[in-house]
C-alpha positions in Angstrom: 31.4 104.0 -40.5 33.8 106.1 -42.6 34.3 105.0 -46.2 36.5 106.1 -49.1 35.1 105.0 -52.4 36.6 105.3 -55.9 34.5 105.5 -59.0 36.6 104.9 -62.1 34.9 105.1 -65.5 35.8 106.8 -68.8 32.1 107.8 -69.3 31.2 111.1 -67.5 27.5 110.2 -67.4 28.3 106.8 -65.9 30.5 108.4 -63.2 27.9 110.9 -62.3 25.2 108.3 -62.0 27.3 106.1 -59.8 28.3 109.1 -57.7 24.7 110.0 -57.1 23.7 106.4 -56.2 26.7 106.0 -53.9 26.0 109.3 -52.2 22.3 108.5 -51.6 23.2 105.0 -50.3 25.7 106.5 -47.8 23.3 109.1 -46.6 20.5 106.6 -46.1 22.8 104.3 -44.1 24.4 107.2 -42.2 27.9 106.4 -43.4 30.5 109.1 -43.7 31.5 108.4 -47.2 34.0 110.2 -49.5 33.4 109.3 -53.1 36.0 110.3 -55.7 35.6 110.1 -59.5 38.3 109.2 -62.0 38.2 109.0 -65.8 41.0 106.4 -66.2 43.5 104.3 -64.3 46.3 106.9 -64.5 44.2 109.6 -62.7 43.2 107.1 -60.1 46.8 106.0 -59.4 47.9 109.7 -59.2 45.8 109.9 -56.0 46.4 106.3 -54.9 50.2 106.8 -54.7 49.6 109.5 -52.1 47.0 107.8 -49.9 46.4 104.1 -50.4 43.3 104.1 -48.2 40.4 103.3 -50.5 37.8 100.9 -49.0 35.6 100.3 -52.1 36.5 100.4 -55.8 33.8 100.7 -58.5 35.7 100.0 -61.7 34.7 100.1 -65.3 36.4 97.3 -67.1 36.6 98.7 -70.6 38.7 101.9 -70.3 41.5 103.3 -72.5 45.0 102.6 -71.3 45.0 100.3 -68.3 41.6 98.6 -67.9 39.7 97.9 -64.7 41.2 94.4 -64.3 44.8 95.7 -64.5 44.0 98.5 -62.0 42.4 96.0 -59.6 45.3 93.6 -59.8 47.8 96.3 -58.9 45.7 97.5 -55.9 45.0 93.9 -54.7 48.7 93.2 -54.5 49.0 95.8 -51.7 45.6 95.7 -50.2 43.7 92.5 -49.2 40.8 94.3 -47.6 39.6 96.6 -50.4 36.2 95.7 -51.9 36.3 95.6 -55.7 33.2 95.8 -57.8 33.4 95.7 -61.6 31.1 97.6 -63.9 30.8 96.1 -67.4 28.6 95.7 -70.4 29.9 92.2 -71.2 29.6 88.8 -69.5 32.9 87.7 -71.0 34.9 89.5 -68.4 33.3 87.7 -65.4 36.0 85.0 -65.0 38.8 87.7 -64.8 37.5 88.8 -61.4 38.7 85.6 -59.6 42.3 86.8 -59.7 41.5 89.8 -57.6 38.7 88.3 -55.4 36.2 90.7 -56.8 33.1 91.1 -54.6 30.6 91.4 -57.5 30.0 92.4 -61.2 27.3 94.8 -62.2 26.1 95.0 -65.8 25.5 98.3 -67.5 23.2 100.1 -67.2 23.7 99.8 -63.4 20.5 99.1 -61.5 20.4 101.3 -58.4 18.8 98.6 -56.1 21.4 96.0 -57.1 24.3 98.5 -56.5 22.9 99.3 -53.0 22.8 95.6 -52.2 26.4 95.1 -53.3 27.5 98.2 -51.3 25.7 96.8 -48.2 27.8 93.6 -48.6 31.0 95.6 -49.1 30.3 97.6 -45.9 29.5 94.4 -44.0 32.8 92.8 -45.1 34.8 96.0 -44.1 33.1 96.1 -40.7 34.1 92.5 -40.1 37.7 93.1 -41.1 37.9 95.9 -38.6 37.1 93.4 -35.8 40.3 92.3 -34.1 41.7 90.6 -31.0 44.6 91.8 -28.8 47.3 89.2 -28.1 50.1 89.5 -25.5 53.2 88.0 -27.0 56.9 88.0 -26.0 57.4 90.9 -28.4 54.6 92.9 -26.9 50.9 93.6 -27.5 49.7 92.7 -31.0 46.3 93.5 -32.5 45.2 90.8 -35.0 42.2 91.2 -37.4 39.8 88.3 -37.1 39.7 88.1 -40.9 43.5 87.3 -40.9 43.3 84.3 -38.6 43.5 80.9 -40.4 43.5 78.7 -37.3 44.4 78.6 -33.6 46.4 75.8 -32.1 46.7 75.0 -28.4 50.2 74.2 -26.9 49.9 73.4 -23.2 49.4 76.8 -21.5 49.9 78.7 -24.8 48.1 79.2 -28.0 49.6 79.8 -31.5 47.5 82.0 -33.7 48.3 81.2 -37.4 47.4 84.1 -39.7 47.9 85.0 -43.3 50.7 87.2 -42.2 52.6 85.0 -39.7 52.2 83.3 -36.4 51.7 84.7 -32.9 52.3 82.9 -29.6 50.5 83.9 -26.5 50.0 82.5 -23.0 46.3 81.9 -22.9 43.9 79.0 -22.8 42.2 78.0 -26.1 38.8 78.2 -24.5 39.4 81.7 -23.3 40.5 82.8 -26.7 37.5 81.2 -28.3 35.2 83.5 -26.4 36.5 86.4 -28.7 35.6 84.6 -31.9 32.4 84.4 -33.8 30.5 81.7 -35.8 32.9 82.0 -38.7 35.2 79.8 -36.6 34.7 76.2 -35.6 36.5 74.1 -33.0 37.5 71.0 -35.0 39.5 69.4 -32.3 40.2 70.0 -28.6 43.5 71.6 -29.6 42.4 73.4 -32.8 40.0 76.1 -33.9 39.7 76.7 -37.7 38.4 79.7 -39.6 35.7 78.4 -42.0 36.8 80.8 -44.8 40.3 79.2 -44.9 39.1 75.6 -45.0 40.0 74.0 -48.3 39.0 70.3 -47.8 37.3 68.2 -45.1 37.6 64.5 -44.6 36.5 62.2 -41.7 40.0 62.6 -40.1 41.3 66.0 -40.9 40.7 69.5 -42.2 43.1 70.9 -44.9 43.6 74.7 -44.8 44.2 76.9 -47.8 47.9 77.1 -46.9 48.2 73.3 -47.0 48.3 72.8 -43.2 46.3 69.7 -42.0 44.4 69.8 -38.7 42.9 66.7 -37.0 39.2 66.4 -36.6 37.9 65.0 -33.4 35.8 61.8 -33.7 32.1 62.7 -34.3 32.8 66.3 -35.4 32.8 65.8 -39.2 29.1 66.4 -39.7 29.3 69.5 -37.5 32.2 71.0 -39.6 30.4 70.1 -42.8 27.2 71.8 -41.7 29.1 74.9 -40.5 30.8 75.2 -43.8 27.4 75.0 -45.7 26.0 77.7 -43.4 29.0 79.9 -44.0 29.0 79.6 -47.8 
């Protein structure tokens, strides 16, 4: 796997330590990783404006000028896939990470073993996001990342794939499409397959997705959906 990683910290010694840890982790896992160091948000954005292709951000929160939270919010508005890890010396900032879907917080001084564990999870998430399905639509062939699919609906001989970016209609049986999915999806009804990550609420009669759409649950499947959600979480 090829990865581009940003290390943003105003302390030179901290940047150097993180760089060494990241380099050793990448070498051990045989990842082709490019790790770049930045002393503040402005220097990061100078590069970011040219190539917005970072995969992982290791961000110090307390920096002069724009702090790590502000940097992360700006990047997250344009990139839903980037894995964000905050480096901080204070617990008080932990709640701020919810706004940018931070993967993890690491307390200073950074423990190398913990950082490697977090990087493993980031790489796993990125690998999953790279998985996709190819759909034949009236507008042509469309490649849709599995991670973007909220749910799939059957309409006679067609399916409608509802994603975070829009809907795609394709002539295909729901059962055939289901063969391309993994265990992060669950067939809640003969006409619906839901992505577990986008389920907000489950009752005996329906599943409510994070976008507000309600899908029916077939009789007897409530326990199965509930157990699948527990395993996923």
